Structures are given as structure tokens and as C-alpha cells.
C-alpha positions in Angstrom: 26.4 6.8 -113.7 26.7 8.4 -110.2 23.0 7.5 -109.6 23.7 3.9 -110.4 26.6 3.8 -108.1 24.4 5.1 -105.3 21.6 2.6 -105.9 23.9 -0.5 -106.0 24.8 -0.3 -102.2 21.2 0.3 -101.4 20.1 -2.7 -103.3 22.8 -4.8 -101.7 21.7 -3.7 -98.2 18.0 -4.3 -99.1 18.8 -7.8 -100.3 20.8 -8.5 -97.2 18.0 -7.3 -95.1 15.4 -9.4 -97.0 17.7 -12.4 -96.7 18.1 -12.0 -93.0 14.3 -11.6 -92.6 13.6 -14.7 -94.7 16.1 -16.7 -92.6 14.4 -15.5 -89.4 11.0 -16.5 -90.8 12.4 -19.9 -91.7 13.9 -20.4 -88.3 10.6 -19.3 -86.6 8.7 -21.7 -88.8 11.0 -24.6 -87.9 10.7 -23.7 -84.3 7.0 -23.6 -84.5 7.0 -27.0 -86.2 9.2 -28.5 -83.6 7.2 -27.0 -80.7 3.8 -27.9 -82.1 3.7 -31.5 -80.6 5.3 -30.2 -77.4 2.6 -27.6 -77.0 0.0 -30.2 -77.7 1.4 -32.4 -75.0 1.5 -29.5 -72.6 -2.2 -28.7 -73.3 -3.1 -32.4 -72.8 -1.2 -32.4 -69.5 -2.9 -29.2 -68.3 -6.3 -30.8 -69.2 -5.5 -33.9 -67.2 -4.4 -31.8 -64.3 -7.7 -29.9 -64.4 -9.7 -33.1 -64.7 -7.7 -34.7 -61.8 -8.2 -31.6 -59.6 -12.0 -31.7 -60.3 -12.1 -35.5 -59.5 -10.2 -35.0 -56.2 -12.5 -32.2 -55.2 -15.5 -34.3 -56.0 -14.0 -37.2 -54.0 -13.4 -35.0 -51.0 -16.9 -33.8 -51.2 -18.2 -37.4 -51.2 -16.0 -38.3 -48.2 -17.2 -35.3 -46.2 -20.8 -36.2 -47.0 -20.2 -39.8 -45.8 -18.6 -38.6 -42.6 -21.6 -36.4 -42.0 -24.0 -39.3 -42.6 -22.1 -41.6 -40.2 -22.0 -38.8 -37.6 -25.8 -38.7 -37.9 -26.0 -42.4 -37.3 -23.9 -42.0 -34.2 -26.2 -39.4 -32.9 -29.3 -41.5 -33.7 -28.1 -44.9 -32.5 -25.1 -44.3 -30.4 -21.5 -45.6 -30.8 -18.7 -43.6 -32.2 -17.0 -42.6 -35.4 -13.3 -41.8 -35.5 -10.3 -41.6 -37.9 -8.9 -45.1 -38.5 -5.4 -44.8 -37.2 -4.4 -48.3 -38.1 -5.4 -48.2 -41.8 -4.9 -44.5 -42.4 -7.3 -43.2 -45.1 -10.6 -44.2 -43.5 -12.9 -44.3 -40.5 -13.4 -46.6 -37.6 -17.1 -47.0 -37.0 -18.6 -48.6 -33.9 -22.4 -48.8 -33.9 -24.4 -50.7 -31.3 -24.6 -54.0 -33.3 -24.4 -56.8 -30.8 -25.1 -60.5 -30.5 -26.8 -62.8 -28.1 -24.7 -65.2 -26.0 -23.0 -67.9 -28.2 -24.9 -66.7 -31.3 -23.8 -65.3 -34.6 -27.3 -64.4 -35.8 -28.1 -60.7 -36.6 -30.6 -59.5 -34.1 -33.9 -58.0 -35.3 -33.2 -54.9 -33.1 -29.9 -54.3 -34.9 -31.3 -54.5 -38.5 -32.4 -50.9 -38.7 -28.9 -49.8 -37.7 -27.3 -52.0 -40.5 -29.9 -50.7 -43.0 -29.0 -47.1 -42.1 -25.3 -47.8 -42.3 -25.7 -49.4 -45.8 -27.8 -46.5 -46.9 -25.1 -44.0 -45.8 -22.4 -45.8 -47.7 -24.4 -46.3 -50.8 -25.8 -42.8 -50.8 -22.5 -40.9 -50.2 -19.6 -43.1 -51.2 -20.6 -46.5 -52.7 -17.1 -47.4 -53.7 -15.9 -47.3 -50.1 -14.2 -50.5 -48.9 -15.9 -51.8 -45.7 -14.3 -54.3 -43.3 -16.7 -56.0 -40.9 -14.9 -56.9 -37.7 -16.6 -59.6 -35.5 -15.7 -59.8 -31.7 -16.6 -62.2 -28.9 -16.6 -62.2 -25.1 -14.1 -64.3 -23.2 -16.3 -67.3 -22.5 -15.0 -70.3 -24.2 -11.6 -71.0 -25.6 -9.6 -68.5 -27.7 -9.9 -70.8 -30.8 -13.7 -71.1 -30.4 -14.1 -67.4 -29.9 -12.1 -66.7 -33.0 -14.5 -69.0 -35.0 -17.5 -67.4 -33.4 -16.3 -63.9 -34.1 -15.7 -64.8 -37.7 -19.2 -66.2 -38.0 -20.6 -62.9 -36.6 -18.7 -60.9 -39.1 -19.9 -63.1 -41.9 -23.5 -62.8 -40.7 -23.3 -59.0 -40.7 -21.6 -59.0 -44.1 -24.3 -61.3 -45.6 -27.0 -59.0 -44.2 -25.4 -55.9 -45.7 -25.1 -57.6 -49.1 -28.3 -59.7 -49.3 -30.7 -57.5 -47.5 -29.3 -54.0 -47.5 -28.0 -54.2 -51.1 -24.3 -53.4 -50.7 -21.7 -54.5 -53.2 -20.2 -57.8 -52.0 -16.9 -56.9 -53.8 -16.5 -54.0 -51.5 -17.0 -55.9 -48.2 -14.5 -58.0 -46.3 -14.5 -59.6 -42.9 -12.1 -59.8 -40.0 -12.3 -62.1 -36.9 -11.1 -60.3 -33.8 -11.9 -63.1 -31.3 -11.7 -61.8 -27.7 -8.8 -59.4 -28.4 -11.0 -56.3 -28.0 -12.8 -56.8 -24.7 -14.7 -53.8 -23.5 -15.1 -55.5 -20.0 -14.6 -58.9 -18.4 -18.2 -59.9 -18.4 -18.8 -63.2 -20.1 -22.5 -63.8 -20.0 -22.1 -67.3 -18.6 -24.2 -66.6 -15.5 -26.3 -63.9 -17.0 -26.7 -64.0 -20.8 -27.2 -60.2 -20.9 -23.8 -59.6 -19.4 -20.9 -59.1 -21.8 -23.1 -58.1 -24.7 -20.7 -55.1 -25.2 -18.0 -57.6 -26.1 -20.2 -59.5 -28.5 -20.3 -57.0 -31.3 -19.6 -56.1 -34.9 -17.6 -53.0 -35.8 -16.6 -51.5 -39.1 -13.6 -49.9 -40.9 -14.6 -47.7 -43.9 -11.7 -47.0 -46.2 -11.8 -44.6 -49.1 -10.2 -46.8 -51.8 -11.9 -49.9 -53.0 -12.9 -51.9 -56.1 -14.8 -49.7 -58.6 -13.0 -46.6 -57.4 -11.0 -46.1 -60.6 
């Protein structure tokens, strides 16, 4: 009888211990069940972060390569390449693309420059958004020069698309008129004067159609 009396408390303690252990296991199972979708969402989120980081690094590499290619064009043909302060994420590109007096036709001498510019864009960052800016000298009225500068921008844009093979959806034009005169030469007396004012310049922005 004394032995039975000893075993009874031990059995009670053992049962209590087992009961407590079972409750803990149940609680852990419930916690795991609740956390399973949360953990899955966290894993998906981490995967997206990793993918986005890789995409950003690749994008930065493409932008750096494009800047390098445009710098080479500057060294080969002249002009200048600088950060575009007006638009922010992009470059302002001035290459020696000029026009004859009162003309919007792309000159034969400038076609290799436009070919090289298009090749740099397509080879390094084809989704870049390019704005072609046409300018005029101060001969003629402001309204006429605005129309002429627009026609010049359109001619360059058409060449880049139809001849150099750039994506038309990624190119827009802007007419600057006589608002960006380099000098006061007009070319009225000497048609070669003022050619620095009769030009096309470019703004290359990182984001554009097809960049998603």
C-alpha cells in the first residue's frame, strides 16, 4: 500500500508534465500554421528585393556604358556631354549637327555623327528617351524661326528612325527657335556665319517606353 501511495503522486506529476508538453506542442503547431503564409510572404518579398537590386545594378551598368559611349563621340566629333540639369535623370548632348541657312535638311557631313549617336543609344541603352531639340539663328521672325527649328528637329528625328534604326516611340522633338543663340551671327550676308546657331541638340533620359 505504501508503494502505491508513492506512485500516485509521481503518476500525477508525470501526467501534468505530459499535458503541459502536449499543450506546448499544440501551441507551437498553431503558431507555425499561422506564421507559414507570413514566412512565405517574407520570402517572396526578399526575392523581389534581390531581383530589384540586380535590375538596378544592371541599369546602372547600362547607363555608365552609354555615358562612356557618348563621351567617345564627343572626343571623336566634338561638342559636349553633360548632366541634364533641367530634366534631372539624363544627359544633355550637343554634337556638331548643323544646318545650312534657311534649311532643315540633314547635311551629308552630319550623317555619320547621327549614325554613331544612334548606335551608342541602341548598343548601350535602347530604352532611353531621346528628345531632339532644333534651333535657329536670329534671321527672320521669331514665329518663322520656331517653325524652322521644329522642321530641323523633325528631320533629325526622321533620320534617326528611318535610316539609323532607332525606335520612333522613344524619340520626341522640341522646337527651340532662336532662344539658344550661341552668337549673333545670322548668315544673311555670309551663309556660313551663324551655323553654330542652326543646330540640333539632344536630351537623353533614362526612363522611356519599353523600360518596364
